[in-house]
C-alpha positions in Angstrom: -70.8 -72.4 -65.4 -74.6 -72.8 -64.9 -76.2 -74.8 -62.1 -79.3 -77.0 -62.5 -81.5 -74.0 -62.4 -79.6 -72.3 -65.2 -78.3 -69.5 -63.0 -74.6 -68.6 -63.4 -72.8 -69.6 -60.2 -69.2 -68.6 -61.1 -66.8 -67.9 -64.0 -63.9 -70.2 -64.6 -60.9 -69.4 -66.7 -59.0 -72.5 -67.6 -58.6 -74.0 -64.1 -61.2 -74.7 -61.4 -60.9 -71.5 -59.4 -63.7 -69.0 -60.0 -62.8 -65.4 -60.9 -63.8 -62.7 -58.4 -66.8 -61.0 -60.0 -68.0 -59.1 -56.9 -67.2 -55.7 -58.5 -64.6 -54.7 -55.9 -61.3 -53.3 -57.1 -58.2 -51.7 -55.7 -58.9 -48.7 -53.6 -58.1 -45.4 -55.2 -56.5 -42.9 -52.8 -58.6 -39.8 -52.1 -57.1 -36.4 -53.0 -58.0 -33.1 -54.4 -59.2 -33.1 -58.0 -56.9 -31.7 -60.7 -56.8 -27.9 -60.9 -57.4 -27.2 -57.2 -54.0 -25.6 -56.8 -54.7 -23.1 -59.6 -58.1 -22.3 -58.1 -56.5 -21.7 -54.7 -54.0 -19.3 -56.2 -56.8 -17.4 -58.0 -58.8 -17.1 -54.8 -55.7 -16.0 -52.8 -55.1 -13.2 -55.4 -58.8 -12.2 -55.2 -58.7 -12.2 -51.4 -55.6 -9.9 -51.5 -57.3 -7.5 -53.8 -60.4 -7.5 -51.6 -58.3 -6.8 -48.4 -56.6 -3.8 -50.2 -60.0 -2.4 -51.3 -61.5 -2.8 -47.8 -58.4 -1.0 -46.3 -58.8 1.8 -48.8 -62.6 2.1 -48.0 -61.9 2.2 -44.3 -59.2 4.8 -44.7 -61.5 7.0 -46.8 -64.3 6.6 -44.3 -62.0 7.5 -41.4 -60.7 10.5 -43.3 -64.2 11.7 -44.0 -65.1 11.3 -40.3 -62.1 13.3 -39.2 -63.0 16.0 -41.7 -66.6 16.1 -40.5 -65.4 16.4 -36.9 -63.0 19.2 -37.8 -65.8 21.2 -39.5 -67.9 20.9 -36.3 -65.2 22.3 -34.3 
């Protein structure tokens, strides 16, 4: 309905109670977006491979250091 100035002051549907037009709605609960569980599994698998590779590199380095010390006497 429009006031004397022509501005809309409220919306009425049938009765006299104005409809809430403030733009607020029911709150949506926060949570992880879809697909996060799959990404977590992929990252866990990549982390496991990285830990294995690091352990192998450390073992190779230590073996090389032992061999070098053995050559020196």
